MIDREN-737763 format. One line per 3 residues: number of its first residue (from 1); their letters; for each residue x, y negated, z of N, C-alpha, C. Coordinates in steps of 0.2 Angstrom, whole numbers. Layout:
% residues N
NUM> a> X/Y/Z/X/Y/Z/X/Y/Z ~ ...
//
This chain:
% residues 187
1> mtr> 173/-80/41/168/-74/41/171/-68/45 ~ 167/-65/49/169/-60/54/170/-53/50 ~ 176/-50/50/177/-44/47/173/-38/51
4> rsa> 170/-34/47/166/-28/50/168/-22/48 ~ 168/-17/52/170/-10/50/164/-5/53 ~ 163/0/50/158/5/52/161/12/51
7> gil> 160/17/56/163/23/56/159/28/59 ~ 161/34/59/158/40/62/162/44/67 ~ 160/44/73/164/48/78/161/55/78
10> ayr> 164/60/74/161/67/74/163/70/81 ~ 158/74/83/159/78/89/157/85/88 ~ 160/90/92/157/97/92/158/99/99
13> rrd> 154/105/100/154/108/107/158/114/107 ~ 163/115/111/167/121/113/166/122/120 ~ 172/124/123/171/124/131/169/118/134
16> sle> 171/112/130/169/105/132/168/102/126 ~ 166/96/127/164/91/121/171/89/118 ~ 171/90/111/177/88/107/175/83/102
19> vll> 180/78/101/179/73/96/184/73/91 ~ 183/71/85/187/71/79/190/64/78 ~ 197/63/78/200/57/77/205/57/71
22> ghp> 206/52/68/210/52/62/217/48/64 ~ 222/50/62/229/46/63/230/42/56 ~ 231/36/57/232/32/51/239/34/47
25> ggp> 238/34/41/244/36/37/249/29/35 ~ 254/30/32/259/25/31/265/25/36 ~ 270/21/34/276/21/38/275/18/45
28> fws> 271/13/45/270/9/52/268/14/57 ~ 264/19/55/261/23/60/264/30/61 ~ 269/31/57/272/38/56/275/41/63
31> rrd> 277/37/67/280/39/73/276/37/79 ~ 270/35/78/266/33/84/260/38/85 ~ 259/39/91/254/44/93/249/42/98
34> egs> 251/41/104/247/39/110/244/32/108 ~ 238/31/108/235/24/107/235/22/100 ~ 235/27/95/236/25/88/230/29/84
37> wsi> 227/34/87/222/37/83/215/33/83 ~ 211/35/78/205/30/77/199/35/75 ~ 193/32/76/187/35/73/188/34/66
40> lkg> 184/38/62/185/37/54/180/32/52 ~ 183/26/50/180/20/49/183/16/43 ~ 179/11/41/182/6/36/178/0/36
43> eyd> 180/-5/32/177/-11/32/171/-11/27 ~ 166/-15/28/161/-15/23/159/-23/23 ~ 155/-24/17/153/-31/15/147/-33/19
46> ege> 146/-40/20/140/-43/23/134/-41/19 ~ 129/-39/22/123/-37/19/122/-29/18 ~ 128/-26/18/128/-18/17/126/-15/24
49> dpe> 122/-10/23/119/-6/28/125/-2/32 ~ 126/-4/39/132/-1/42/132/7/42 ~ 126/10/43/126/17/43/128/20/36
52> aaa> 126/17/31/128/19/24/136/18/23 ~ 138/13/26/145/11/25/149/16/30 ~ 147/18/35/150/23/40/150/30/36
55> rre> 145/32/33/145/38/29/150/38/24 ~ 150/32/20/154/32/14/162/32/17 ~ 163/28/22/170/28/24/172/35/27
58> fne> 168/38/30/170/45/33/172/50/27 ~ 168/49/22/169/53/16/176/51/12 ~ 177/45/12/183/42/9/189/44/12
61> etg> 189/44/19/194/46/23/196/53/24 ~ 191/57/23/191/64/25/190/69/19 ~ 186/67/14/183/71/9/177/75/11
64> wvv> 174/74/17/168/78/19/162/73/19 ~ 157/76/19/150/72/18/146/74/25 ~ 144/69/28/140/70/34/133/70/31
67> tgp> 129/76/32/123/76/29/117/76/34 ~ 118/76/40/113/76/45/112/70/48 ~ 108/69/53/107/63/57/113/61/61
70> vep> 114/54/61/119/51/66/115/47/71 ~ 119/46/77/116/43/82/120/36/83 ~ 117/31/84/121/24/85/124/24/91
73> lge> 131/22/91/135/21/97/136/13/99 ~ 133/9/94/133/2/95/139/-1/92 ~ 141/-7/94/146/-11/91/151/-13/97
76> irq> 157/-14/95/163/-16/99/167/-21/95 ~ 168/-27/98/172/-32/95/179/-31/97 ~ 183/-30/92/190/-29/93/194/-35/95
79> rgg> 200/-34/98/204/-39/100/205/-45/95 ~ 206/-42/89/207/-47/83/201/-50/80 ~ 195/-49/83/189/-52/81/184/-47/77
82> kiv> 187/-42/74/183/-37/70/178/-34/74 ~ 172/-33/71/167/-29/74/166/-22/71 ~ 167/-17/76/166/-10/73/160/-8/76
85> tay> 156/-5/71/150/-1/72/151/6/72 ~ 149/10/77/150/17/76/144/21/77 ~ 144/27/74/139/32/75/142/39/77
88> aae> 138/43/80/140/49/82/137/54/78 ~ 140/60/76/137/65/72/140/72/74 ~ 136/76/76/138/83/77/140/86/71
91> adf> 147/89/71/150/92/65/155/97/67 ~ 157/101/62/163/105/64/166/107/57 ~ 172/106/56/176/107/50/183/108/51
94> dpa> 186/111/47/193/113/47/198/106/46 ~ 202/104/50/206/98/49/211/99/43 ~ 213/106/42/218/107/37/215/106/30
97> mlv> 208/105/30/205/103/23/204/96/22 ~ 208/92/26/207/84/25/210/82/18 ~ 206/78/15/207/75/8/206/67/9
100> sni> 211/63/10/210/56/11/212/52/5 ~ 209/46/5/211/41/0/218/39/1 ~ 221/37/-5/228/35/-5/228/27/-6
103> ftl> 233/24/-3/234/17/-4/242/16/-6 ~ 243/11/-9/250/9/-11/253/3/-7 ~ 259/4/-6/262/-1/-2/270/-2/-4
106> ewp> 272/-8/-4/279/-9/-6/283/-6/0 ~ 287/-1/-1/291/2/5/298/4/2 ~ 303/3/6/304/-2/11/302/-9/9
109> prs> 300/-13/14/299/-20/13/304/-24/8 ~ 302/-28/4/306/-32/-1/311/-27/-5 ~ 309/-21/-6/313/-16/-10/310/-16/-18
112> srm> 304/-19/-19/301/-19/-25/299/-12/-27 ~ 299/-7/-23/297/0/-24/290/1/-21 ~ 285/3/-25/279/4/-22/278/12/-21
115> rsf> 276/13/-15/275/20/-13/267/21/-11 ~ 265/28/-12/258/29/-10/258/33/-3 ~ 253/32/1/252/35/7/245/36/8
118> pei> 243/41/12/236/43/13/234/38/18 ~ 227/36/18/224/31/23/224/35/30 ~ 223/41/30/223/45/36/227/51/34
121> drv> 233/52/38/238/57/37/236/64/40 ~ 232/64/45/229/70/48/223/68/53 ~ 219/73/54/214/73/59/215/78/64
124> qwf> 212/77/70/212/83/75/206/82/80 ~ 204/88/82/199/88/87/203/87/94 ~ 200/83/98/202/82/105/197/82/110
127> tla> 198/85/116/193/84/121/192/77/123 ~ 187/75/126/186/68/128/192/65/132 ~ 195/69/137/200/67/141/206/66/137
130> eag> 208/70/132/214/69/127/213/63/123 ~ 207/63/120/205/57/116/206/50/119 ~ 205/50/125/205/44/129/212/41/129
133> skv> 217/45/128/224/43/128/227/42/121 ~ 223/45/116/225/45/109/222/39/105 ~ 216/38/107/212/33/103/215/26/104
136> vpg> 215/21/99/217/14/100/212/11/106 ~ 215/8/110/212/5/116/205/2/114 ~ 205/-2/109/199/-5/107/193/-1/105
139> qag> 194/5/104/189/10/102/187/15/108 ~ 190/14/114/189/19/119/182/19/122 ~ 179/13/121/172/12/123/167/17/119
142> fld> 168/18/113/164/23/109/164/30/112 ~ 170/32/115/171/39/118/166/39/125 ~ 166/33/128/162/33/134/155/33/133
145> rla> 153/29/127/146/29/125/144/36/123 ~ 148/39/119/146/46/117/145/51/123 ~ 149/51/128/149/55/134/143/53/138
148> agl> 141/47/139/135/44/143/129/46/139 ~ 129/45/132/123/46/129/121/53/126 ~ 125/57/127/124/64/125/125/69/130
151> pra> 121/69/135/122/74/141/121/81/139 ~ 117/82/133/116/89/131/122/92/128 ~ 127/88/126/133/90/123/137/94/128
154> rtd> 136/93/134/140/97/140/136/102/142 ~ 129/102/141/125/107/145/121/112/140 ~ 120/110/134/115/113/129/119/115/123
157> pqs> 123/121/123/126/122/117/122/124/111 ~ 115/125/112/111/127/106/107/121/103 ~ 108/115/106/105/109/103/107/108/96
160> pgs> 102/106/91/104/105/84/108/99/83 ~ 112/99/78/116/93/76/116/92/69 ~ 120/88/67/121/87/59/126/92/57
163> tvv> 127/92/50/131/96/47/136/92/43 ~ 142/95/42/147/92/37/148/97/32 ~ 148/95/26/150/99/20/156/97/16
166> asa> 159/101/14/165/99/10/162/95/3 ~ 165/90/2/163/86/-4/166/89/-10 ~ 161/90/-15/163/93/-21/168/89/-26
169> qap> 168/82/-24/173/78/-28/177/75/-23 ~ 183/72/-26/188/69/-22/184/62/-20 ~ 186/59/-14/183/53/-12/184/48/-17
172> apa> 180/43/-18/181/38/-23/181/31/-19 ~ 185/26/-20/190/27/-26/196/31/-24 ~ 199/34/-28/205/38/-27/211/34/-24
175> vrk> 212/28/-27/217/24/-24/214/17/-23 ~ 215/14/-17/213/7/-16/219/3/-12 ~ 219/-3/-13/224/-7/-9/222/-7/-2
178> pra> 227/-8/2/225/-9/9/222/-15/11 ~ 217/-15/16/214/-21/17/217/-25/22 ~ 222/-22/26/226/-26/31/233/-25/30
181> apg> 237/-30/32/244/-30/31/247/-24/35 ~ 252/-21/33/256/-16/37/257/-19/44 ~ 256/-14/48/258/-16/55/252/-19/59
184> nse> 247/-21/55/241/-24/58/237/-18/61 ~ 235/-19/67/232/-14/71/225/-12/68 ~ 224/-5/67/218/-2/64/212/-2/70
187> e> 213/-6/75/208/-5/80/201/-6/77
//
């Protein structure tokens, strides 16, 4: 069965178009930067609505709720076979307010010690040019689709978009097991 993920690529308008990317938490990613950031996404079950899954995963990984419309960016099949479906949402919020899910992992390996790590240890706004070098290579196509599909983002700073509001509750579930083995690319 093909694994599927869905997520939201949040964007905002400043001097140029900026996108929000998340940096995966945990020891494997702690010293990685270039090519390791991701859209905020997660896996979903067959038969589940991809847009609903994208909204849920965005909330779980950030603590924020996208309340406005999203625009489909399509699907991309990753190197490992996973299909990622992405949506764009115009939003603006403070990365310092990030509240991510936690996962547990035996660390160091074979130590019998379980440690907790955030799924996303930080989020940051990047220009499209910066994001191109930060995002995992398998997701770069979503940046291109956003730029090509939203010409107003560069020319019309007054066009309406979605809103993001802080979630009144911590994302649920508060703790969940990782879906992929440590070191497995989050593409």
